[in-house]
C-alpha positions in Angstrom: -0.2 82.0 105.7 3.5 82.5 106.2 6.1 81.4 108.5 7.5 83.2 111.3 10.6 82.4 109.4 9.4 83.7 106.3 8.4 86.8 107.1 11.7 87.3 109.0 13.1 87.0 105.3 11.1 89.5 104.0 11.3 91.9 106.2 15.1 91.8 106.5 14.6 91.6 102.6 12.6 95.2 102.9 15.8 96.8 104.5 18.3 95.4 101.8 16.4 96.6 98.7 16.7 100.3 97.0 14.4 103.5 98.5 13.0 103.5 101.5 9.7 101.9 102.8 6.7 103.0 105.2 6.1 100.9 108.0 3.1 102.0 109.5 2.2 101.5 113.3 -1.1 100.6 113.9 -2.5 100.3 117.9 -5.0 97.7 118.1 -6.3 94.2 115.8 -8.4 96.2 114.0 -5.9 99.3 112.2 -3.6 96.5 111.9 -5.9 94.4 109.5 -6.7 98.2 107.5 -3.3 98.8 107.3 -2.9 95.0 105.5 -6.1 95.4 103.7 -4.6 99.0 102.4 -1.4 97.2 101.2 1.7 98.1 103.1 4.4 95.4 103.6 5.2 95.2 107.1 4.0 97.1 110.3 5.6 98.0 113.6 3.2 98.2 116.9 3.7 101.5 119.0 3.8 101.2 122.7 2.3 105.2 122.9 -0.8 104.1 120.8 -1.4 101.2 122.6 -1.1 102.1 125.6 -3.8 105.5 124.6 -6.0 103.2 123.4 -6.2 101.4 126.6 -6.9 104.0 128.8 -3.2 104.7 130.1 -0.5 106.9 130.2 2.9 105.8 127.5 5.1 103.7 129.2 2.6 102.3 131.7 2.1 98.8 130.4 3.9 96.3 131.9 5.8 93.7 129.9 3.7 90.7 130.1 0.6 92.9 128.6 2.5 94.0 125.9 4.1 90.5 124.9 0.6 89.8 124.7 -0.8 92.9 122.4 2.6 92.8 119.9 1.1 88.7 119.5 -1.9 89.9 118.9 -1.3 92.3 116.3 1.6 89.8 114.6 -1.2 86.8 114.7 -3.5 89.4 113.1 -1.4 90.2 109.9 0.4 88.1 107.5 2.8 90.6 107.6 6.4 91.0 109.2 6.1 93.1 112.5 8.6 94.7 114.3 7.6 94.9 118.0 7.9 98.6 120.3 9.6 97.0 123.6 10.2 100.5 124.6 13.7 100.0 126.5 13.0 95.8 127.3 11.5 96.3 130.3 14.3 96.4 132.1 17.8 97.9 133.5 19.8 94.5 133.2 21.1 92.4 130.4 19.5 89.5 130.8 16.1 90.8 131.0 16.8 92.4 127.9 17.4 89.2 126.8 14.5 87.9 127.9 12.2 90.4 126.5 14.0 89.7 123.2 13.0 86.1 123.2 9.3 86.4 124.6 8.5 89.0 121.9 10.0 86.6 119.3 7.7 83.5 120.6 4.7 85.8 120.1 5.3 85.9 116.8 7.1 89.6 115.5 10.1 89.2 113.4 11.7 92.3 114.8 11.7 94.4 117.9 13.4 97.6 119.2 16.1 98.5 122.4 15.2 102.0 123.9 18.4 103.1 126.0 16.1 105.6 127.7 16.0 104.7 131.6 12.2 106.0 131.5 13.4 108.7 134.6 13.2 111.9 134.4 15.9 112.7 136.3 18.1 110.5 134.7 16.7 109.9 131.6 19.7 107.9 129.4 21.5 105.0 130.3 25.4 105.4 130.5 26.7 105.0 127.6 28.8 102.0 128.6 25.7 100.1 129.6 23.5 101.6 127.2 25.7 99.2 124.5 25.5 96.1 126.8 22.1 96.5 126.6 22.0 96.2 123.0 24.9 93.5 123.0 22.6 91.3 125.2 19.3 92.2 123.0 21.2 91.3 119.8 23.0 87.9 120.9 19.3 87.0 122.0 17.9 88.1 118.5 21.1 85.8 116.8 20.3 83.2 118.9 16.6 82.6 117.3 16.2 80.1 114.4 14.8 83.4 112.0 16.2 86.1 111.0 14.9 88.4 114.1 15.7 92.2 112.8 16.8 94.4 115.9 16.6 98.6 116.1 18.7 100.3 118.2 17.2 103.1 119.7 19.2 106.5 120.9 16.5 108.5 122.9 18.6 111.7 123.1 16.0 113.8 121.6 12.5 112.6 122.9 13.8 113.7 126.4 15.2 117.1 125.5 18.8 116.1 124.8 19.3 117.6 120.9 23.0 116.0 120.9 23.8 114.9 117.3 27.7 114.2 118.1 26.9 111.8 120.9 23.5 110.6 119.2 25.7 109.4 116.4 28.2 108.3 118.9 25.8 105.7 120.2 24.3 104.4 116.9 27.8 104.1 116.0 28.2 102.0 119.3 24.5 100.0 119.0 25.7 99.0 115.4 28.8 97.6 116.4 27.0 95.8 119.2 24.9 93.8 116.7 22.1 96.2 116.0 20.3 95.4 112.7 18.8 99.2 112.2 19.4 102.1 113.9 16.9 104.6 114.9 17.1 108.4 116.9 14.0 109.5 116.9 13.1 113.4 117.5 15.7 114.0 114.3 13.6 117.0 112.2 16.4 118.1 109.9 17.8 117.1 106.6 21.1 117.7 107.7 20.8 115.7 111.0 19.2 112.6 109.5 21.7 113.0 106.8 24.2 113.0 109.3 23.2 110.1 111.2 22.5 108.2 107.9 26.4 109.0 106.7 27.9 108.5 109.8 26.6 104.4 109.9 26.5 101.3 107.7 23.2 99.5 108.8 19.8 100.8 107.7 18.8 103.8 109.6 14.9 104.4 110.7 13.3 107.8 110.7 9.8 108.8 112.4 7.5 111.0 110.6 4.5 112.2 111.9 6.4 115.1 113.9 4.7 118.2 114.1 6.6 120.9 111.7 8.6 118.0 109.8 7.4 117.8 106.7 9.9 115.3 104.4 7.9 112.5 102.3 9.3 109.6 101.3 11.0 110.6 98.1 13.3 113.2 100.0 13.6 110.9 102.8 15.3 108.0 100.3 17.3 110.7 98.4 18.6 111.2 102.2 19.7 107.5 102.6 16.9 106.6 104.7 15.8 103.1 104.8 12.7 102.5 106.9 10.0 105.1 107.8 7.6 104.7 110.9 4.8 107.3 112.6 5.3 106.2 116.2 1.8 107.4 117.5 1.0 109.8 114.9 -1.6 107.5 113.5 -3.6 106.9 116.7 -3.2 110.5 117.5 -5.0 111.1 114.1 -7.5 109.0 115.2 -8.0 109.9 118.8 -7.6 113.9 117.5 -10.0 113.0 115.3 -12.6 111.9 118.2 -12.1 114.8 120.6 -12.6 117.7 118.0 -16.2 115.1 117.3 -16.6 115.0 121.2 -16.4 118.8 121.5 -18.3 119.8 118.7 -21.1 117.5 120.3 -20.7 118.7 123.7 -20.2 122.8 123.2 -22.2 122.8 120.1 -24.8 120.1 119.9 -24.3 119.5 116.4 -23.4 116.4 114.9 -21.2 117.5 111.0 -17.9 115.7 112.0 -20.1 112.7 111.0 -19.4 113.7 107.2 -16.0 113.2 108.1 -16.0 109.8 109.4 -15.5 106.6 107.5 -17.6 105.0 105.5 -20.0 101.7 108.0 -19.8 99.7 104.6 -16.6 100.3 103.5 -15.2 99.5 106.8 -17.3 96.5 106.7 -16.0 95.0 103.5 -12.3 95.8 104.4 -12.5 93.6 107.8 -14.1 91.0 106.1 -12.0 87.9 107.1 
């Protein structure tokens, strides 16, 4: 098993090489181990995928439980793991910094901080407050004895605010505050992605698996993207298959879904210790 410091260096190096890499998002230990078996180079957790798997809505898992979850994923994989830490579970910079330290202690080598308040009436932190929160996270990350890759997220597009100018302004400020990777989930066009990439000098993460967005890894690499995640898409794909199967049984009394199910023996073999 690699040490946490080794994983941290490997993860940082993935962002420095030419082209983009895919960082898929398992939602539990089993899916993490399957992704390791398939040969991916790093993993990222998904707060939504995990919440769905335990019967909750997104943003309804507390910090302690989430830290335990990301630690379990990190322990299950001899790969670098970056944690979805939502908005770092607090408004104030001190709580943000503590969340980064707790995540690192759990075994991950990267994590993200969102600029959403999770309050529908006022969903995005005021610019100055958002920057101070990223700065606190970056200072906590720099204090660690290994490379911790901090991702600064601008959440405008996910909260119905498709303001590219403000999104770029925020990402540039998060870069200056110390974020190592920049990320604006919800960007859907080549033009917007290219505009973000060209406006910053840090690696940019883009999320795929959104409905109607059909850009492959080669196209994203050509735009200058460095990292491609899929958020909750793998979890939603699995749950989509589950719901289709359940509805087939309930509505038609048939079981054709089993023809598309993963092979029992293959799964057993892939999950051998």
